[in-house]
N, C-alpha and C positions, 0 to 999 in steps of 0.2 A: 881534172875539173874540180871546181870549188863545190863544197857540200855544206849547206847550212843546216845545222842540227838544232832543232828547237828544244828549249828547256821547258819541259812540260810540268815539272814539279811533281806533286803527289798524283798518283793515277786518278783519273776522273771516271765516274760511273757513266755507263751507257744506259739510256732509258728507253723502255718500250714505247712510251708516248712520243718519242722523238723519231720514230720510224718514218722514213720517206723513201719512195722509190728512187732509183738512181737516175741521173740525167741521161745516161746512155745505156743501151742494152748491148751485149756482146753475143752475136749470133754464131760466130765460128772462131775457133782457136786452133791455130796451126803451130805446133811446138817441135823444135829440134833440140835434142840433147847431145852434146859432144862430151862424153864421159872420159875423163882423164884421171890419173892417179893423184895429182895435186890440185886439180881444179876441174870444174864443169862449166862449159859455156852453154847458156840457154838462149835460144832464139825463139821469140814469141811473136806471131803475127795475129793481131786481133781485128776481126771484122766488126766494125761498130755501126750502131744505128741509134740516132737520137731518140730519146723517149718523148714522144709528142704530148704525153699526159702531164709532164712537169715543166716548170719554168726552165728556160735555158740557163745552163751553168757549166763551169769547166769540168773536165773529167779528172777526178782525183783517184789515182790508183794506189793501192796498198803495196808496200814493199819494205822488207826488213833484212838486214844482215847480208846484203849483196852489193856488188859493185856494178854500177850502170856503165855499160860500154858505149851504147849508142841508142838513139831514138830516131825513127823515120816516120813520116806521114806520107802515105802513098809511096812514091819513089824518091821523096825529098828528105835528105838528112836534116835533122834539127840540131841547133846549137843550144848551149845552156841558157841563151837568152829567150828561147822559145818555150821553156818549161821551168817549173819550180821544183827543186829536189830537196827533201828533208830526210831525216833519219827514218821516217815511216811512210812517206808518200812521194809520189811523182804526179805533179799537176800539169795537165795539158790544156792550153786555152786556144780559142780560135779554131776549133775543129769544125769540119763540115758536118752536115746532118748524117751523111753516110761516108764511110771510108775505111781504110786499113792503117793501123799503126803497128810498126815493127819495132820490138824492143829486144836488145841484146844485153844479157847480164852475165856476170861471173860469180859463181858461188863455190863454197868449199865443203862438200858433204863429208869429207874425211875428218873435218874438225867439229862436226855437228854432234855434240854430246847430248843436246836436248831431245834428240830423236823426233824432231818436228820439221816438216818440209822434206827435203832430200838429204839422206844421210847414208853412212856405210855401216853395215852390221856384219861382223865376221867376214869382212872382205867383199861383201855384196852390197850393191846399191839398192836402196829401198826408200819409199816415201810414206809419210803420214801427214795428210793434209787437213783432216778434221781436228779442230774446228777452223783454225786460221793459219794452217801451215803452208798453203799455196803461196802466200805473200813472201815466203822465204825462198821461193824458187824463181819467181819472176814478178814484175809489177802487174797488178790485176785488180779488178773489182772483187775483192775477196769477201763475198757475201752470198748466202745461199739462194737469194732470189734471182741471181744472174745465171741463167741456164743456157749453155752453149753446146754445140757439137764440136768434138775434139778429134784432131788428126795429129798423130805423134810419130816422129821419126827419132829413133835411138841409134847412136853410133858409139861403138866401144871396141876395145881390144878383144879379138875373138877368143884367144886362148884364156884370158883372164875372166871374160864375161860371155860365155857361149850362149847363155839364155837371156833374151831381151823381151820384156813383157810390158804391155800397157793395157788400157781399157779397150773393149770392143773386139773386133775381128782382125786377125792378122791378114793384111792385104798385100804385103811384099817383104822380101828380105834378100840380102845379097852380100857379097864381099867387097871390101875396099882395099886400097893400097896400104902397105905397112902392117899387114896382119890384122887389120880392123874389119868390122862388118857392120851391117845396119839391118834394122827391122822397122816396118811401117805398120802402125795400128790405127784403125779408124772405128770410132764409136758412132753409130747412126742415131743414138738416142741423146737428146739434150740433157745436160746434167750441170749442177753447180760445181765449182772448182774443188770443193772439199772432197768430192768423189773421184778426183783424178788420182791415178796410181801409176807408178813405174817401178820395175824391178829389173836388175841386171846382175848376173853373177854365175858362179859355178853351182848349178843346181841340177838335181835329177827329179824325175816325176813318175808317179803311177797314173794310169789312165783307165777310165771306164766310160760308159755311155749311158745316156738316158733318153728314152723316147717320150716326147711330150704327148699330152692328150690329143693334140691335133696331128700327131704322127711325125713331128720333126725330130731328127737325131741331134743330140747335143753332146759334144765331147767334153768330158770332165777330167781335169788334171789337178793333181796336188803336187806342188814343187817343194822339195826339202833339200837340205844339204846331203851330200853323198853319205851313205851309211844309215840313214834314217828311213829308207823306203819301207822297211818292214814294220813301221809304226804308224802307217797311214790308213790301214784297212778300215778301222772303226770310223774314222772321219769320213771316208768315202761312202761307207754304208749310210752314215747319218745324213750326208748330203743327198743321196738318192732318195732316202725316206722323206726328207724335207720337201724335195721337189714334188714327189707324189702327193704328200699330205696337203701342200698348198693348193694344188689343183683341185683336190677333193673338198677341202674344208672352206676355201675362199674363192675357188674358181680362177686362181692366178697361175698362168703358165709362163715359163721362162721364155725370153724374147731374143736370144742371140744363139749363135751356132757353137759357142764355146763358153765354158765357165772354168776359170782358173782360181786356184788357191795357192798362196805361197806362205810358208811358215818360216818366221825369223826369230832369232833368240833375243834380240834387243827391240822391245816394243813397249810403249807406255801403257797401252790398253790391252784388252783381251783379244780384240780383232777389229777389223775395219771393213765395211761393206762396199768398198769401191766397186763401181759398176763392172761386173764380169771379171774383176781381178781382186778378190778378197785377200787381204793381207792379215795373217794371223800371228799372234804370239805362239811359239812352239808349244806352250802349255796346253793349248786348246786344239792341237792336231795330233801330236805324237803320243801314242799309247800302245803298250804291249802288256800282257798280263804280269810279266815280271818287273816292269818298270812303272806301271800306272795303277792307281787305286780305283775302286769302284766310283769314288767321287770324281776322279779324273775322267773316267769313261762317260759318266753322266754329264759332266761339264762340257766335254767335247761335243756330245750329241746336242746339247742345248745351244751352245755358242755357234756351231756350224749352222744349225737351223736358224738361229737369230740373224746371222749375217746374210744367209740366203733369203730369208723373208723380207729383208730390207730392199730387195730388188723392186718390190712394189711399195712397201711402206717405208719410204725414205729416198728411194732413187727415182722411180717413175713418178711418184708424188712426193715432193720434198717440202721443207720448211721455208716459209717466207723470210723469217729472221730467226736468230738463235733463241729468242724468247719462246719460240714455238717448239723447242727441242723435243718435248715429250710427245708432240704430234707423231714423230717417227719412233722415238725410243720407247715411250710408254706403250704405244700400240704394238711395237714389235716384241717387246718383252711379254706382253699378254699373249701374243701369237705363239711365241716359243714356249710359254707355259702350257698353253693348250696342247701343243704338239707333244711335249714331253709327258704330259698327263696321258695322252693317248698311246704313247709308246711304252709307258711303264705303269706304275700304280698311281691312279689319279688321286686317291686320298693321301698317299704318302707325299706325292709332289706338292699338293696343296699345303700340307703341314710344313714341308721344308720351305716353301715360298713365304709363308706367313712368319715362320721363325726368323728368316732373314730380314723380312720387313720390320719386325719388331726390334731386332737387335741393332740394325743400322739406320733405318729410316725414322722409326719412332724416336731414336736417340737424336737424330738430326733435327727433328721437329721440336725437341725439347731444349735445344741449345741456341747459341747466338748466330749460327749459320742457317737457321730455319728460313725457308723460303717457299713460296707457292709452287705448284706444279708448273705454272707459267709465271716465271719471275717478272717483276716490274723493272729490275735494274741488275746490272752486273759490272764489275770492273774487269775481270778476266773470265771469258766464257769457259775456259777449260775447267774452272772451279764448279761449273754447274752441270757437269756430268755426274750427277749425284743420285743417291737412292731415292730422293724425292721425285726427280724427273723420271727415273727408270721404274723403280718398284712401286712407288705410290702412283705414278702415272699409269702403270699397268692395272692397279686396283681401280682407277677411274674407268678404264676401259671395261673391266670386269663388271662394274656397276651398270654400264650401258647394257651389257649382255644380260644381267640379272633383271633389269627393268623392262627390257624389250623382248626377252626370250631369245633362244637360238635363232629362230627364223627371222624375227624382227631385226636382230643384230646383223644377220647376213644381208638382209635387204638394205640396211644402212651402209654397210661396207661396199656393196655392189654399187650403190648410188654414188658413194664417195669416189670410187675409182673411175666411174663413168664421167663424173663431172670434172675431175681434177687431174686426169692423166696428163703428164707433161707440165704440170704447174707447181708453183711454190706457194703453199697455202698456210692456213692458221688453224689453231684448235677450234676456233669458232666455225670454220668451214666444215670440220668433221662433225661437230655437234649439229650443225644445220642439216647435214646429210642424214644423220640418225633421226632427227626430228621429221624431216620431210618424207623419209621413206616409211614412216610409221604414223600417219596422221590419226589413226584410230586409238593410239596410245595416249592416255591422259598423264602427262608428265610435265611438271613445271620446269621447263628447260632453263629458264632464267635463273631459278634457284640452283639448279644442278650446276650451272656455270661457276658457282662459287667454289667448287672443288678445284678449279684451275686457278682461282684468284686469291683464296685465303690459305695462309700457311697454318701449320699446326695439326695436331691429331685430335679430332673431336672426342669428347668423353661422353658416354651414354650411361646414365644411372637409371636403375629400374627397380620396381618392386611389383609384386603380384598379390592378389587377394582372391580367395575362393569363397563364394556364398553358397553353402550347402542347401539352403532353403529354396533358392531360385535356380540352382545349378548353373551359376554363371562364374566366370573367371575374368577378373579385370586386371589387365596388364598396363602399368603406367611407366612411361619412359620420359626421361628428361635429357636434353643435350646441352652441352656447353663447349666453348672453344676458347682456350686461354689466349691472352695477348702474346704476340710474337714480335720480333724486331720490326719496327715500322708499321705494325698493325695492332694498335692498342685495343680496338673494338672490333668485334666480329658479329656477323649476322648468322642466323640459323642455317644449317646445311640441309640438303635433301638426302636423307639416309635410308637406303633400302635395308630392311630388317627381315631376312629370311628366317622363318621360325616354325616351330611345331610345339605341341603340348604333349608331354609324355605321361600317360596314365600310370596308376599304381602297379599295374601288371607289366609295365615296361613297353607297352605298345603305344604308337602315336594315335591321338584322338582326332576325330573329325573336327574341322574348324569352321564354325559359323559365327560370324560377327553379328552383333545386335543389329536388326534391320534387314538382314539378308534372308532370302527365302529358303535357301538350302546351304548345306555345308559345301565348302569349296576345296575338298580334299583334306589331307592331313598335314600339308605343308603349304605355306603361302608367304608372300612378301608384303610386309607392312611398310608404309611410307611414313617415316618420322620427319616432319618438316617444320614443326613448331618447337619452341623451347620446351614445352611439356605437352604430351598427348596421352590419352587413355584409350584403350581398346578393350571392349567387353565381348567375350565369347559366351555364347549361350549353348544350352543342351550339353553341358559338361558334367558327366555323371559322377565324377569323383575328383578330389583335389589333385591337380596335375603339377608337374614340374616343367616350367617352360624351357625350351631349347632355343636359344636366341643366337642370331647371326650365324646360322648354319652355313658351312662352307666359307666362313668369314666373309659375309656378304657386303661388308663395308669396312674400310680401314679406320676403325675406332677402338677406343679403350672402353670395355664394358665393365661396369660395377653393378652387380645385381645382388639382392639380398639372399643368396643361396646359403643354406647351412652346409656344414661339412657332410651331413648325411645326404643332402640333395646332390652335392657334387659326386659323392661316391655312387649314388644311384645313376646319375647320368653317365659316369665312367662305364658302368656295366650294361646300360640299357639304351642309351641314345642311338637312334637309327642313323644319325649323321656321324660318319667316322671322324670328321674334324672336331665336332663338339664332344665326342667321347674323349679324344685326346686333350681337348681344351679343358674339360672338367678335371682331368688328372693334373694338368699343369697349374690350373688355378688352385687346386687343393694343395699341391706341393709348394707353390709360391706363398700361400697363406701360412703354411707350416713353417717354412724357412724364415719368413720375415718375422713371425712370432718368436722364433728362436733368437734371431738377431736382436729383437727388442729385449728379450730376457737377458741376453749377454750384456747389452748396453746398460741395463738396470742393475747389473751385478748378480743376477740370478743364474742358476745352472741351466744350461740348454738341455732340453729333454725331447727326444724324438717320440711322438705318440705311438703307442702300440697299434692304434687303429690304422695309421698310415702305413706302417710296416706290413700289416695284414693285407691292406688293399694292394700293396705292391706285390705281395705274394700271389694274389689272384691274377695279376697280369702275367706273372711268370708261368702260371698254370695254363695259360692260353697262347703261349708263344707259337706253338705248332699251327694254330689256326691261320695266322698271318704274321710270319716272322718280321717282315719289313715294318708293318704297323707296330708290332710289339717293341721293336728296337727303338722307335720314337717314343712310345709310351713309357719305356724304361729309362728315358733320359730326363734328368732333372732340368728345371729352368736354368738358363745360363746366369753367370754372375752379372753380366752386362744387363740382361733383362730385369733381374731382381733389383739392380741399382736404379733402373728407371721407375720403379714402384716406390722409391723412397724420396722424401724431400731433401734430406742430406744423406748422401750415399755413404754407408758404413762398409768400406772396402774389406777390412779385416773381419768384421762380423759376418758378412755374407760368405766369405771364403771359409771361415771356421764352421758355419752352420752347414754348408754343403758338404764339407769334409766329414762332419759327424754323421749326417744322414747317410752318405754313401757308405761309410764304415758300418753303420748299423744294419743297413740292407745287406751288405756283404757277409756280416757275421750271422744275422738271423736266418737268412735264406741261403746259407752256404750250399746245402745239398741241392736245392732247386737250381741254383746258379750253375753248379757243376753239371747237373743233368741237362740244363739248357745248352751249356757249352758243348756237351757230348752230342746232343740230339741235332745240333745245327752244323756239325762238321759236314763238309761237302767232299764228295769223291768224284772222280771222273774228270773230264776236260773242263777247263775254266770257262765260265759263262757269265754274261752280264744280264741275264734274265732277272726280272723283279724278284723271283723266288730265290735265286742264288745270291743276289745282293742282299736280300732281306735276311737270309740265313747267316751270312757273314756279319751283318750288322748286329743281329741279336747275339750271336756268339761273342763278338768283341765287346758288346755292352756288358754281358755277363762276366767276362774276364776282367773288365775294368772295376766292377764292384768287388770281385774277389781280391784284386790288388789293393783296392782302397781299404779293405779290412786287414791287409797285411797277411793274408792267408798263404801258408807255405805251399800248398798245392797250386794255388793261383799263380804264385811266382814261378813255380816249376813249369806250369803250362805256358806262361808268357815266354820263358826262355826257349822251351821246345818249339813253340810256334814261330818265334823269331828265327830260330836256326833251321827249321825244317819246312816252313811254308814255302810254296812255290810262287804264290801270287803276292804282289806288292801290297795289296790291301791288308792281308794278314801280317805280313812282315812289318809294315810301318805301324800298324796298330799295336803290335806287341812291343816294338822298339820304343814307341812313345811312352808306353807304360813303364818300361824299364828305365828310360831316360828321366822320368819323373820320380824315380824311387831312389833309395839309398842301397840298392842291391850291390854286392861286391862285383858282380859281373857287368855293371853299368858301363864303365869306361872301356872295357874290352869290346863290348857289343857295339858301342858307338864307333870305335876306331875301326873295327872290322867292316862295318857297313860303309864307312867313308872310303876305305881302301878298295872295296869291291866296286863301288859306284862312282869313283872319282872322275871318270870320264863321261858320266851321264849328268848333264847340267840340271835337268828337271828332277832327277832323283836326289841329287845333292840339295836342291831347294827344300825337299821334304826333311832332309837331315838337319838343315839349318832351322827349319820351322819347329820341329819337335823339341829342340833344345831351347828355343825362344819362348815356348808356351809352358815350359816346366815351372812348377811352383816352388822348386827348391830355392833356398835362400841365396845360393851362389849363382843364380841364373843370370843376373845382370853382368856379373864379372865374366861369366862364360861367353855371353853375347859380345861383350867388348873384345874378348880375345878372338872370337870368331871373325871379327872385322878384318883381322890380319890373315885369315886362313887363305891358302892359295886358291881355293874354290870360290871365294867370295870377291866380288868387285862392286863397289858402290855405283859404278856406271851402268850396271845392268838392273833394270827395274824389277825383274823377277827376284833377284837376290835381295834387293831392298825390301820388297814386300814380304819375302819369306822370313828374313831375320829381323829387320827393324819393325816392319808392320806387324808381325806376329807378336813381338814384345809389347807393342802398344795395346794389344788386345788382352794381355795377361795382367789382369787388374791388380793382384797383390804385388806384382813386381813393378809395373809401370807407375802405379799410384802409391809407391812406397812413401811412408810418412816423412822420410828424410829428404824427399825431392830428388833422389838420385835418378829415378826413371825420367823425370822431366828434364833434368840437366842433360842426360844422354840424348834424348830426342831433340832438344834444342841444338846440340852439336851437330847431329845428323842433318837437320833441316838447313842449318847454315851452310854446311858442306854441299848439300844437294842443290841449294839455291844457285850456286855458281855453275853446276853441271847440267841439271835437269829440273827446271822450275816446276814442271807439272808433277813430277814425283815428289818434290819437296813440299808442295802445297797439299798433296794427299796425305803425307805423313803429318803435316802440321794440323790437320783436322782432328787428330787425336787429342788436342788440347781443348777442343770446343766446349766441353761441359765442365770446365775446371771450377766454375762457381758453384757446382752442386756437391762439392766435397767439403770436408771440415776446414776450419780456419787455417790450420797448419799446412794442409795440402794446397789450399788456395794461395797462400803466401808464396809457397815454393813454385807453383805453376806460374804465378804472375811474374816472378823473377825471370823464369825461363822465357816466357812470352815477350817480356820487355827486352830481353837480350837479343832475341830474334828480330824484334821490331826495329832495333837500333843498328842492325847490320847494314853496312854500306852496300849500295847497289842492290837493294832488295827487289826481287822480281815482282811484277804485277800479281802473279799467281800467289806468291807467299804473302805479299802485302795485304791482299784482300782477306785472306783467312785469318791472319794474325790480328789485323786491325778490327775485324768484326768480333773476334774472340775477346779482345780487350774491351771493346765498347759494350759488348753484351753483358 
């Protein structure tokens, strides 16, 4: 059959303002998959119903990278005169108001390197349909507001693919001729096509059960490749804890008889929340103490919870369109943050979440790819699975919680679920539920809506003054929001400021604003809604130090006129754990940037004795809370320090951090050794907050000893690498050795690779620690590792571990000679042909190129333009590169 392929030219943007409901709804989808080694035949029967609310129009179905075999309307086969076929669409005209269309297509999962749609991973069939992968399986209205009930029949060779899975409940199975078999899955809940899933392969499973609050028994299974069964226990425990927590915290009960998880090695994302059949990257399922770090265990707990929580926030209630992506992702990130805080240390979790927000989302806000939580346009939706949509979106949800309180927030979510169960809705619908459930709360919701519409990170500047004669303290705050691409002018935001006043004795003072009859406790939430506002507190007996944005109550950058003494005071006395940590980070950043400025001016960099002494006080208190101490012992990252500079001084930041780390290691050698010894753990491995905290504090102390070149520190690192039984301690020690010039370095790396060569996830750690090394030969080593037998550029995890880690290594990636940029451009061009999603993620490392010096800008521009002129550039990469060059 003839196929007309339209020449679309440069990719065009899709606009939020152009949203229109489809001319037809699809109420039922019956799918049959005939899985073969060299092709798959997909038969799709769509039960259609004309949308009476929109003008009559043809049915335009999305479809890519497939062969159309036949189309039938009812029982009548159609010819190519009855439809219009292009490279991306199948248009059907003259359809009745109700009817069935049957479409048969041929696809080739075995050739699908983009890992989108239906593809093969390690010999197993697997799907990834979010955001627009279903159109690579069959022709369909591939949009989230089209919600249908799915019935799926899978046929395959029984020996090669004994496990056949899809969404919903298993309603039938049996054998076929020729050694083949079939399975029938039916999902009673309507869902958009991005939640469709299919898995077929040689898999084994572990099984458990969960009894819901209403008494229903749910079968839980985790499917993995044979040999990995012993690495699933933590994931299963995390799933059960998630189900129980969601019932208690949100009143949400699971709604089917079975919940399946499948872990695959080739996956673009961390995991996918397909209804009742979650598909995971193995990174977020497989864990054993000797193969996984504490970070891995915590990550598995969080991601398993995140995908399970999507059953209500994303599946039962989904997005009307992809501009509303944060409706499900920001909300579900906030939910998984709450869960992880309850399962572990809440202060530590909050610090970790804010650290990530600042490192990745604040950086995104400051570059050419900045966009609102609810974007106005996109070229490729895969590029908007971003820290802004996820992490900043979660901060917006946290502000609802802060403004309404826990009970008001819960009333809002209950109303949201009651109103919209089974619907595809918008962020405005969520805001309306919060507002309507709390009519007694005075909140300017129209102004709050700007958090969804305006890009960028607000800056809040402040100053305070104490009047001893009147015993008043006046706090003045000013907010501003810098221009971002497409948004040159900004309106004031509604910013909740959780705060307290800390008195000279270190205790929180009662808070009574001028005009109030009585104090309102020692902590309150101020609302900053104007460009500048002053708040006067009365009955303040002595000059206080304000503690602002407690718990990081809004995603802003704070600039307050704290002295070094004020910051040191808050480090020791603030009752809010986050702000104790924040004071230390602010003081460290001020010190480090001052050293960078001295270096740039030709002056010697000097580490103040006062800071070294304050650091010693933290070491004195490690035993009180090792997990918190480990974070307090960590200097601000090079990435975050760069965000605080107008022109990023890559070499200066790196040199300053190195000098401070060495000074701490030398000055506090004895305390660091004592900390290391005191935090050694004995007995069975555990991922309790205390055990994780002790390991974190111990390894932080070891890192400072290594930074000082301490001989005993080197000996401890070698001994820990050789003798530790848990991967947390082994990889921490090996990373320090790999970043050194120790003569044992090469042998240690070689021995590790030989021991773990058959464990893909462990080898990813080996690639990563070499890519983050600050040694001058790091780039050459990474180039050589591209040819290592354990590396393949077709596997996203390998790319993230080696190439992605290098892009986060500032002194190497941003080398003045442009070699790091040249390396990344080569990889993006190579990946563009294989996996555009991964290619575009790597390309984002170029986004802030204009914030470096002229030499680096020139080198980055050459690399960007080389990628931009690559033939057949994907939409994914085109959008990132073009925005970077335009910005």
